C-alpha positions as CSV (number, residue, x, y, z in Angstrom):
1,X,58.3,40.1,131.0
2,X,60.4,37.0,131.4
3,X,62.5,35.6,128.6
4,X,60.4,32.5,128.2
5,X,57.2,34.7,127.4
6,X,59.4,36.5,124.7
7,X,60.4,33.1,123.4
8,X,56.7,32.0,123.3
9,X,55.8,35.0,121.3
10,X,58.7,34.3,118.9
11,X,59.9,37.9,118.3
12,X,61.7,37.3,115.1
13,X,58.5,36.0,113.6
14,X,56.4,38.8,115.1
15,X,58.9,41.4,113.7
16,X,58.4,39.8,110.2
17,X,54.7,39.9,110.6
18,X,54.7,43.5,111.5
19,X,57.0,44.4,108.7
20,X,59.9,45.7,110.9
21,X,63.0,45.8,108.6
22,X,65.7,47.4,110.6
23,X,67.8,45.7,113.1
24,X,67.3,48.6,115.4
25,X,63.5,48.0,115.2
26,X,64.0,44.3,116.1
27,X,66.2,45.2,119.0
28,X,63.7,47.8,120.2
29,X,60.9,45.2,120.0
30,X,62.9,42.8,122.1
31,X,63.9,45.4,124.7
32,X,60.4,46.8,125.1
33,X,58.6,43.4,125.2
34,X,60.8,42.6,128.1
35,X,59.5,45.5,130.3
36,X,56.1,44.5,131.7
37,X,54.0,47.5,132.8
38,X,51.0,47.3,135.1
39,X,50.4,50.9,135.7
40,X,46.9,51.7,134.2
41,X,47.7,55.3,133.5
42,X,50.8,54.4,131.3
43,X,48.9,51.7,129.7
44,X,46.0,53.9,128.8
45,X,48.4,56.5,127.4
46,X,50.2,53.8,125.2
47,X,46.9,52.5,123.8
48,X,45.6,56.0,123.1
49,X,48.8,56.9,121.2
50,X,48.6,53.7,119.2
51,X,44.9,54.4,118.3
52,X,45.9,57.9,117.0
53,X,48.9,56.5,115.1
54,X,46.7,53.9,113.6
55,X,44.3,56.6,112.4
56,X,47.1,58.6,110.9
57,X,48.3,55.6,109.0
58,X,44.8,54.8,107.6
59,X,44.6,58.3,106.5
60,X,47.9,58.0,104.6
61,X,49.5,60.9,106.6
62,X,52.6,58.8,107.5
63,X,53.4,57.2,104.3
64,X,56.7,58.9,103.9
65,X,58.0,57.1,106.9
66,X,58.2,53.8,105.1
67,X,61.0,54.9,102.8
68,X,62.8,56.6,105.6
69,X,62.9,53.4,107.8
70,X,63.9,51.4,104.8
71,X,66.8,53.8,104.3
72,X,67.7,53.4,107.9
73,X,68.1,49.7,107.3
74,X,70.7,50.4,104.6
75,X,72.7,52.7,106.8
76,X,72.7,50.3,109.8
77,X,75.9,48.4,109.0
78,X,78.0,51.6,108.9
79,X,76.2,52.9,112.1
80,X,76.6,49.6,114.0
81,X,80.2,49.4,113.2
82,X,80.7,52.8,115.0
83,X,78.7,51.5,118.0
84,X,80.6,48.3,118.4
85,X,83.6,48.6,120.6
86,X,86.6,49.0,118.2
87,X,89.7,46.9,118.6
88,X,93.1,48.4,119.6
89,X,94.2,48.3,116.0
90,X,91.1,50.1,114.6
91,X,91.5,52.8,117.4
92,X,95.1,53.3,116.4
93,X,94.1,53.6,112.8
94,X,91.4,56.2,113.5
95,X,93.8,58.0,115.8
96,X,96.0,58.7,112.9
97,X,93.6,61.4,111.7
98,X,91.4,62.0,114.7
99,X,92.1,62.9,118.3
100,X,90.8,59.9,120.4
101,X,93.2,60.1,123.4
102,X,91.6,61.4,126.6
103,X,93.9,64.5,126.7
104,X,93.6,65.4,122.9
105,X,89.7,64.6,122.5
106,X,88.8,68.4,122.8
107,X,91.0,69.1,119.6
108,X,88.4,67.3,117.5
109,X,85.9,70.1,118.0
110,X,88.1,73.1,117.0
111,X,86.7,74.3,113.8
112,X,88.4,73.2,110.6
113,X,91.2,71.6,112.7
114,X,90.4,68.0,111.6
115,X,90.2,69.0,107.9
116,X,93.6,70.8,108.1
117,X,95.2,67.9,110.1
118,X,94.0,65.3,107.6
119,X,95.4,67.2,104.7
120,X,98.8,67.6,106.5
121,X,98.9,63.9,107.5
122,X,97.6,62.5,104.2
123,X,99.4,64.8,101.7
124,X,102.0,67.2,103.3
125,X,104.0,64.8,105.4
126,X,104.2,62.0,102.8
127,X,105.0,64.6,100.2
128,X,107.8,66.1,102.3
129,X,109.2,62.7,103.0
130,X,109.0,61.9,99.3
131,X,111.0,65.1,98.4
132,X,113.7,64.7,101.2
133,X,115.9,62.2,99.4
134,X,115.9,64.5,96.3
135,X,116.6,67.5,98.5
136,X,119.6,65.6,100.1
137,X,121.0,65.0,96.6
138,X,120.1,68.3,95.0
139,X,120.4,70.8,97.7
140,X,124.2,70.7,98.1
141,X,124.6,71.5,94.4
142,X,122.2,74.5,94.6
143,X,124.1,75.8,97.7
144,X,127.5,75.4,96.1
145,X,126.5,77.1,92.8
146,X,124.1,79.8,94.0
147,X,125.3,80.6,97.5
148,X,129.0,79.9,97.5
149,X,129.3,80.6,93.6
150,X,131.7,77.7,93.1
151,X,131.9,77.0,89.3
152,X,130.9,73.2,89.8
153,X,129.2,71.7,86.8
154,X,126.4,69.4,87.1
155,X,128.4,66.6,85.5
156,X,131.3,67.0,88.0
157,X,128.8,67.1,90.9
158,X,127.1,63.8,89.5
159,X,130.6,62.3,89.3
160,X,131.2,63.2,93.0
161,X,128.0,61.8,94.2
162,X,128.6,58.5,92.2
163,X,132.1,58.3,93.7
164,X,130.7,58.6,97.2
165,X,128.1,55.8,96.6
166,X,130.6,53.5,94.9
167,X,133.4,54.1,97.5
168,X,135.8,55.8,95.0
169,X,136.6,58.7,97.4
170,X,140.1,59.4,95.9
171,X,138.6,60.4,92.6
172,X,136.9,63.4,94.3
173,X,140.2,64.8,95.2
174,X,141.8,64.0,91.7
175,X,139.3,65.3,89.3
176,X,141.4,64.6,86.2
177,X,141.9,61.0,87.2
178,X,139.5,58.8,85.2
179,X,137.0,56.8,87.4
180,X,137.9,53.3,88.1
181,X,135.8,50.5,86.9
182,X,133.3,49.2,89.4
183,X,134.2,46.0,91.0
184,X,131.4,43.4,91.2
185,X,132.7,41.1,93.9
186,X,130.3,39.8,96.6
187,X,131.2,42.4,99.0
188,X,130.6,45.2,96.4
189,X,127.2,43.6,95.3
190,X,126.1,43.6,98.9
191,X,127.2,47.2,99.4
192,X,125.6,48.4,96.3
193,X,122.3,46.4,97.0
194,X,122.0,48.0,100.5
195,X,122.5,51.5,99.0
196,X,120.0,50.8,96.2
197,X,117.5,49.3,98.7
198,X,117.9,52.3,101.0
199,X,117.2,54.8,98.1
200,X,114.2,52.7,96.9
201,X,112.8,52.5,100.4
202,X,113.2,56.2,100.9
203,X,110.8,56.7,98.0
204,X,108.4,53.8,98.8
205,X,107.9,54.5,102.4
206,X,106.2,57.9,101.8
207,X,104.1,56.3,99.1
208,X,103.0,53.6,101.5
209,X,102.2,56.1,104.2
210,X,100.1,58.1,101.8
211,X,98.2,54.9,100.7
212,X,97.6,53.9,104.3
213,X,96.4,57.3,105.6
214,X,94.4,57.8,102.4
215,X,92.5,54.6,103.0
216,X,91.8,55.7,106.7
217,X,90.6,59.0,105.5
218,X,88.3,57.3,102.9
219,X,86.8,55.1,105.6
220,X,86.1,58.2,107.8
221,X,84.5,59.9,104.7
222,X,82.2,56.8,104.2
223,X,81.3,56.7,107.9
224,X,80.8,60.5,108.1
225,X,78.4,60.3,105.1
226,X,76.4,57.5,106.9
227,X,76.3,59.6,110.1
228,X,75.2,62.8,108.2
229,X,72.4,61.0,106.4
230,X,71.4,59.4,109.7
231,X,71.0,62.8,111.3
232,X,69.0,63.8,108.4
233,X,66.7,60.8,108.6
234,X,66.2,61.4,112.3
235,X,65.3,65.1,111.7
236,X,62.9,64.1,108.8
237,X,61.2,61.3,110.9
238,X,60.9,63.9,113.8
239,X,59.4,66.5,111.5
240,X,56.8,64.1,109.9
241,X,55.6,63.0,113.4
242,X,55.7,66.4,115.0
243,X,53.6,67.8,112.3
244,X,50.9,65.3,113.3
245,X,51.1,66.1,117.0
246,X,53.5,63.5,118.2
247,X,56.3,64.3,120.6
248,X,59.4,62.6,119.4
249,X,62.5,62.3,121.6
250,X,65.2,64.6,120.6
251,X,68.2,63.2,118.8
252,X,70.8,62.7,121.6
253,X,73.7,62.2,119.2
254,X,76.0,65.0,118.1
255,X,73.7,68.0,118.7
256,X,75.0,71.1,117.0
257,X,77.8,69.2,115.2
258,X,77.7,69.6,111.4
259,X,81.3,68.8,110.4
260,X,81.5,65.3,108.9
261,X,84.9,64.4,110.6
262,X,83.6,65.7,113.9
263,X,80.7,63.4,113.7
264,X,83.0,60.3,113.3
265,X,85.0,61.6,116.3
266,X,81.9,62.1,118.4
267,X,80.7,58.6,117.5
268,X,84.1,57.2,118.5
269,X,84.2,59.1,121.7
270,X,80.6,58.7,122.7
271,X,79.0,55.7,121.0
272,X,76.3,55.5,123.7
273,X,74.5,58.6,122.3
274,X,74.6,57.2,118.8
275,X,73.2,53.8,120.1
276,X,70.4,55.7,122.0
277,X,69.4,57.6,118.8
278,X,69.3,54.3,116.8
279,X,67.2,52.8,119.5
280,X,64.7,55.7,119.4
281,X,64.3,55.4,115.6
282,X,63.9,51.5,116.0
283,X,61.1,52.0,118.6
284,X,59.3,54.4,116.2
285,X,59.6,52.0,113.4
286,X,58.0,49.2,115.5
287,X,54.9,51.4,116.4
288,X,54.7,52.6,112.7
289,X,54.7,49.0,111.5
290,X,52.2,47.9,114.1
291,X,49.8,50.7,113.3
292,X,50.1,49.6,109.6
293,X,49.3,45.9,110.4
294,X,45.6,44.9,109.9
295,X,44.0,43.0,112.8
296,X,45.6,44.9,115.7
297,X,43.5,47.1,118.0
298,X,44.3,49.4,121.0
299,X,43.4,47.8,124.3
300,X,40.6,49.2,126.4
301,X,41.8,49.3,130.0
302,X,39.3,48.6,132.8
303,X,39.8,50.1,136.2
304,X,37.9,47.2,137.9
305,X,39.3,46.0,141.2
306,X,38.8,42.4,140.1
307,X,40.7,41.1,137.1
308,X,39.1,41.0,133.7
309,X,40.4,39.6,130.3
310,X,38.4,39.8,127.1
311,X,39.1,39.2,123.5
312,X,36.7,39.3,120.6
313,X,38.0,38.1,117.4
314,X,41.2,37.1,118.9
315,X,43.8,35.1,116.8
316,X,47.4,33.8,116.6
317,X,49.3,35.9,114.2
318,X,51.4,33.0,113.1
319,X,48.4,31.1,111.8
320,X,47.6,32.6,108.2
321,X,45.8,29.8,106.1
322,X,43.2,28.5,108.6
323,X,42.9,31.4,111.0
324,X,39.7,31.1,112.9
325,X,39.0,34.1,115.3
326,X,37.8,33.2,118.8
327,X,36.0,35.0,121.6
328,X,36.9,34.7,125.3
329,X,35.8,36.4,128.4
330,X,37.4,35.9,131.9
331,X,36.0,37.8,134.6
332,X,34.1,38.0,138.0
333,X,31.8,35.3,136.8
334,X,33.9,32.7,135.1
335,X,37.4,33.8,135.8
336,X,38.8,30.3,135.5
337,X,38.3,27.9,132.6
338,X,39.2,24.4,131.6
339,X,40.0,23.8,127.9
340,X,39.6,20.5,126.2
341,X,39.9,19.2,122.6
342,X,42.0,16.7,120.5
343,X,45.7,17.3,119.7
344,X,46.0,19.4,116.5
345,X,42.6,20.9,117.3
346,X,43.8,24.4,118.3
347,X,44.1,24.5,122.0
348,X,47.8,25.4,122.0
349,X,47.1,28.0,119.3
350,X,44.4,29.6,121.4
351,X,46.5,29.7,124.4
352,X,49.5,31.2,122.4
353,X,47.1,33.8,120.9
354,X,45.9,34.8,124.4
355,X,49.5,35.0,125.7
356,X,50.7,37.1,122.8
357,X,47.9,39.6,123.1
358,X,48.2,39.9,126.8
359,X,51.9,40.4,126.7
360,X,51.8,43.1,123.9
361,X,48.9,44.8,125.6
362,X,51.2,45.3,128.7
363,X,54.2,46.5,126.7
364,X,52.7,48.3,123.7
365,X,49.0,48.7,124.4
366,X,47.6,46.8,121.4
367,X,46.4,43.2,120.9
368,X,45.7,40.8,118.0
369,X,41.9,41.0,118.0
370,X,38.8,42.9,116.8
371,X,38.3,44.2,120.3
372,X,40.4,43.8,123.5
373,X,39.6,44.9,127.0
374,X,41.2,43.9,130.2
375,X,42.5,45.0,133.7
376,X,46.2,45.5,134.0
377,X,48.0,42.2,135.3
378,X,51.1,42.3,137.5
379,X,52.1,38.9,136.3
380,X,51.6,36.4,133.4
381,X,52.4,32.7,134.1
382,X,52.7,30.5,131.2
383,X,53.6,26.8,130.7
384,X,52.9,25.9,127.1
385,X,56.0,23.9,126.0
386,X,58.7,21.9,127.8
387,X,61.0,24.9,127.3
388,X,59.0,26.9,129.7
389,X,60.1,24.7,132.5
390,X,63.9,25.1,132.7
391,X,65.9,22.7,134.9
392,X,67.3,19.2,135.1
393,X,64.5,17.6,137.1
394,X,61.8,15.5,135.6
395,X,59.0,17.2,133.7
396,X,56.5,16.4,136.6
397,X,58.8,17.8,139.3
398,X,59.3,21.1,137.3
399,X,55.5,21.4,136.7
400,X,54.8,21.0,140.4
401,X,57.5,23.7,141.2
402,X,56.1,26.0,138.5
403,X,52.3,25.7,139.6
404,X,53.4,26.2,143.2
405,X,55.0,29.5,142.1
406,X,51.7,30.7,140.7
407,X,50.0,30.5,144.0
408,X,52.4,32.9,145.6
409,X,51.5,36.0,143.5
410,X,49.4,38.5,145.5
411,X,48.6,40.9,142.7
412,X,46.5,40.4,139.6
413,X,47.8,37.6,137.5
414,X,46.8,35.4,134.5
415,X,47.8,31.7,134.4
416,X,48.0,29.8,131.1
417,X,48.7,26.1,131.4
418,X,48.8,23.6,128.4
419,X,48.0,19.9,129.4
420,X,48.6,20.3,133.2
421,X,50.6,17.4,134.7
422,X,50.3,15.2,131.6
423,X,53.8,14.0,132.2
424,X,52.8,11.5,135.0
425,X,50.2,8.7,135.1
426,X,46.6,9.7,134.8
427,X,45.4,8.9,138.5
428,X,48.3,11.0,140.0
429,X,47.8,13.7,137.4
430,X,44.0,13.9,138.3
431,X,44.8,14.1,142.1
432,X,47.5,16.7,141.5
433,X,45.2,18.7,139.3
434,X,42.5,18.7,141.9
435,X,44.8,19.8,144.7
436,X,46.3,22.6,142.7
437,X,43.2,24.0,141.2
438,X,41.4,24.1,144.5
439,X,43.8,26.6,145.6
440,X,44.2,28.5,142.3
441,X,40.5,28.9,141.8
442,X,40.2,30.2,145.3
443,X,42.3,33.3,144.4
444,X,40.1,36.1,143.6
445,X,42.8,38.1,141.9
446,X,43.8,35.5,139.4
447,X,42.4,34.3,136.1
448,X,43.4,31.1,134.5
449,X,43.0,28.8,131.4
450,X,44.1,25.2,131.8
451,X,43.9,22.7,128.9
452,X,43.6,19.0,129.8
453,X,42.7,15.5,128.6
454,X,41.4,14.4,132.1
455,X,37.7,14.5,131.3
456,X,36.6,13.2,134.7
457,X,38.5,16.1,136.3
458,X,36.8,18.5,134.0
459,X,33.4,17.2,134.7
460,X,33.9,17.2,138.5
461,X,35.1,20.8,138.6
462,X,32.9,23.4,140.2
463,X,30.1,24.9,138.0
464,X,31.6,28.4,138.4
465,X,34.5,27.1,136.2
466,X,34.0,27.6,132.5
467,X,34.2,24.5,130.3
468,X,35.7,25.5,126.9
469,X,36.7,23.3,124.0
470,X,38.1,23.2,120.5
471,X,35.4,20.9,119.0
472,X,36.1,18.4,116.4
473,X,34.3,15.5,114.6
474,X,35.6,12.0,114.0
475,X,34.9,10.8,110.4
476,X,34.0,7.2,109.5
477,X,37.6,6.6,108.1
478,X,39.1,7.4,111.4
479,X,40.2,11.0,110.4
480,X,39.2,14.0,112.3
481,X,37.5,17.1,111.1
482,X,38.8,20.1,113.1
483,X,36.8,23.3,113.6
484,X,39.5,25.2,115.2
485,X,37.0,27.2,117.0
486,X,36.6,28.0,120.7
487,X,33.2,27.0,122.1
488,X,31.6,26.2,125.4
489,X,31.5,22.6,126.4
490,X,33.8,19.5,126.6
491,X,35.3,17.9,123.7
492,X,36.2,14.1,124.1
493,X,37.3,13.5,120.5
494,X,40.8,12.0,120.3
495,X,43.2,12.3,117.5
496,X,45.3,9.3,118.6
497,X,43.8,7.0,116.0
498,X,44.4,9.5,113.2
499,X,48.0,9.9,114.2
500,X,48.4,6.0,114.4
501,X,46.9,5.6,110.9
502,X,49.0,8.4,109.4
503,X,52.3,6.8,110.7
504,X,51.4,3.3,109.6
505,X,50.8,1.9,113.2
506,X,47.2,1.1,112.6
């Protein structure tokens, strides 16, 4: 399915209507509605699966899934952060406690190695670095007293250390000479400052290293907890659906891995598997939500050689307050139709509803209706808004190019056009409409609905062409009473006067 059809469906609004809460579900909806299927065997299978899922939902056998998918939404920020390509700085940070280089990656999956390595990096190395300055000061005294058994007192040793740091080396060799007073000239202050800074740095650096590595370890723990819960959610959702006879795609991420740190390492090394697992759950959420949405039905697929499209009780899901279901049948007798009615009367809404149901039928196997049946279509052509005609040429030029394209398809196709050629003057529009529809209506494998305000063109059309309308009644005060229904016939009522009055132009 082309992007413009997805835009016409308005996937964000559709996801909200269905109740899809996770971003994975929304992404899955976007991906699947972009893959048009015309193989009747696959379509029948999808519709049958949806019918079974809908029945299970109605029986309350899948209620547990709602809370599981809601929890998936809460886990997504942590999971998505692992899927997104990390920056060089983030990789270097994780590489402090994980083995993410190509040559060292196998070390991640040696049992207990990551836990031991994290203890060594976070606690042992900073601890040793913190003790090192103390050992440098204390160890010589211990060696002299205990190993060499020299009767050196702690006070004398402290005096020697102080003399070394203050530069009074001669006092070491004249133990009975009283220490000289410390000079506080600029040179001495600089020297003592460097010494003090070095000593302080020797204690602070291990502490900062501990803080840094401890923060990284905490992040790994947080992400590991999210991954572990994600694995549990996948297993629980799989269990619920498997118990009801559904075959769920196995979790492709980190099979057989239970260690938390190894989960994070696997996500960093192979994010594609985690992304695929997230996509699988998103796809299941969309199906679950669709099966729970009232007004959706599985499509009955017809093996006819000639195209058929039928909706009973069809509607546009975006209309809620004044929703009026409609019936339409396009087939061997009456495969093409012309649609008339005033602006605001429901023509565009009807076309949009047909578009949405046809598109969802060919991607998910369901439609917005009380009953839906059709043959598979190879292609769906739509021109409902100016955005459906990209390009820098005039609107009329782009319409001509688009309609010419619809005549090239050799397989089954459905064409939906709103106000064909209305961007040029009426005489030229009528002539262009006649030339185009003569060729379009001659295609036996194509169905079409074209809305127009060219009433003479509608009346002159062959009798085999259906005349459909969204009827309305003009009131005495110039206002229009809209029925929003889809009925046989031609509606000549215009809403121009009503619009002029509303905007103070009449």
